[in-house]
Structure formats: C-alpha cells, structure tokens
C-alpha positions, 0 to 999 in steps of 0.5 A: 168447495170448487168456488170457495177460495181456500183462505175462506174455507180455512177460516170457515173450518177454524170457526167450526173447530173453535165453536165445537171445542168451546162446547166440549169444554163447557160440557165439563161445567155442566157436568159439574153442576149435575155432579156427574163427573165423567158421566156425561160420556154415557150419552150417545149425544156426547159421543156424537158431539165429541166425534164431530168435534174431532172431525172439525179440529182435524179438518181444520188441520188438514185444510191449514196443511193444504194452504200452508203447502201451497204458500210454500210451493208458490214462494218457491216458484218464480213469478211469470211476469204477470203476478202469477206463479208459474205453477197451476196458473193464478193464486186462485186459478179457475181450475183449482180455485186455490186447491192443490191436486190431492196427490200433491198435498202431503197429509199424514195417512192417520190424520186423513183416515181419522178425518174421513171416519169422523166425517161420516160418523158425525154426518150421519149421527148428528142429524139423527140425534137432533131429530130424536132429541127435539122430537121426543126428549126435549123437555125430559132433561133439565137443560132448558133453564137459564144458563143451560139453554146455550149448551142444549142448543150447542150439543143438540143442534150445532153439530147437525148444522155444521155437518150439513154445511160441510156436506155442501161445502167440502169435497168429501164424497158420501156414498152408501158404502160409507154407511158402515162407519156410523152403523158400526158406532151405533152397534158399539153404543148399543152394546155399551148401553146394554152393559151399562144398564144391566150392570145396575149403573144409573143415569147420572142426571135422572138417577133412573136405571135407563140412560134413555127412556126408550132404552129400558132394557130391564123393564121394557126390553121389547120397547128397546128393540122397537126403538132400535129398529126405528132409529136404524130405519131413521139412520138409513133414511137420513143417510140416503138423503145425505147421499142425494144431497151429495149427488145434487151438489156434484151435479150442480158443480158440473152444471156450473163448470159447463156453463162457465166453459160455454161463456168462456168459449163464447167470449173467445169467439166474440173477441177472436175476429176483432183481434184479427181485424186489428192485426 
C-alpha cells in the first residue's frame, strides 16, 4: 500500500465494489429462477458475500474521502515554486506516497468501525467458504449449468480473491485479537441455522430439512458437532495464515524502506564531493 499511488488504489477499490455489488443484485435474478424470494439469505455463503460487499463499498468510500481531502488540502496550500505543495512534499511524496496521516483524515467513526468489522469478518470467512464449497459442496447444488456458473464463481471464489488482495495491498492490520469478529459471526450463524432447521423450515433450493448436508440437526446431530469443530479449526488455521501473510507484508515493506534509504544515502555520498569541487 505504501508503494501504490492513492488514485490507483482508489480505482482498484471502486472496481472491487462494483464487481461485488453487481453480484449482489444478480443474486436476486438467481433467486427468482429458483423461486426462493429472500431464501438465499439462509446460506452462510450469502452472509459472507454480503459482508464482503459492504466492506468493499465502505472501503471505496473511505479511500475516496482520503483522496478528496488531500485534493482540497493541496489546493488550499500555495505552490512552493517547484510544482509541489508546501504540505507533505510532493503530490506523491516518498514519505506518504499520496496518503494523508491517519490523524488528518476525517472519516465518520461509524463508517471506519463498520469497514474495520466487515474487513476482518470477510477476510476470515471468504477463504473458508471457498475451501469448504469447492472441496465438498461443488456439484451438490445446481449452480454449474449455463448461465449460473458465473454466479457460482462470483459468490464462492471472488470474495476470497478480493480479500486476499486487500490483505496484501491495504494498510489494515491483522492480528489474532481480531479473530473475535469472524468467530462471533460464526456463532450467530450456527444459532440461526439451528433455529431454522428445528422450526421445520426447508432449504429453498433442495427442499431438504437441512441447509447444508453436514448440518443436519435432526437426523445427524453428531455430524453437526463434528462439522462445526472441523470448520472452527479451519477458520483458526486460515486466520493464522492471514496473520503470517500480514507480518510478511510488513517485513517486506520495512525491507524495501531500509533498502531505499541505503540507496538514497549512497547517492548523497556520491553526489556530495562533486558538488563541493564545483563550488
């Protein structure tokens, strides 16, 4: 993120938001084909996808806010004679690369908190949903036919890919303490799934009592507990991997910074004597 110009990052986030928002509305077309109505919202996949969509929209808004505030601040500052604003050096200075310090970006607290929450939830659950679906559920649902394969990939693969890119490109920290957010959503969904099945409601696509084949609370309660245990382990493992990736990203960024400083110091040393001799 420190090496990506802010306008480029803004365009990247807008594209992400548009792609996921398009998938959100296309979901209603698929629901109409299955006569589900709002039945699509019983699936954890849709929960995860919608949370990821909210994140990408709010992240794009936050990035646009930072970009717009920087434009206004630059316009309000006089030029220092060399084409640069007197504030924070150049338009994309080496120190900030176009990003304002966090204490100078005014984003509504509710928007920042919502973005933070949705980031950690979708970052953890999107890869898990993709792994579980493509490993065990692919082919179980009629989503591979012509006209539906796009939606299949859209909801089961795109969120995971975009969130991994966000992890690599965005400055949002990822720590094990943040695991509470996706775990909380998992507990809420399990309670919802249990109540839904025990109430006699049916899967809107298959017509079966269970929403997922491995969460049959009535006929296979032990399988449910085992499945939940395995998914919990997978969620923890995935989040640990994400934390490691985040640490590696920070280490790489620090290495680039130190290497750049060394090159700059070396250039100053080489230029210094020649400048002195000319004088």
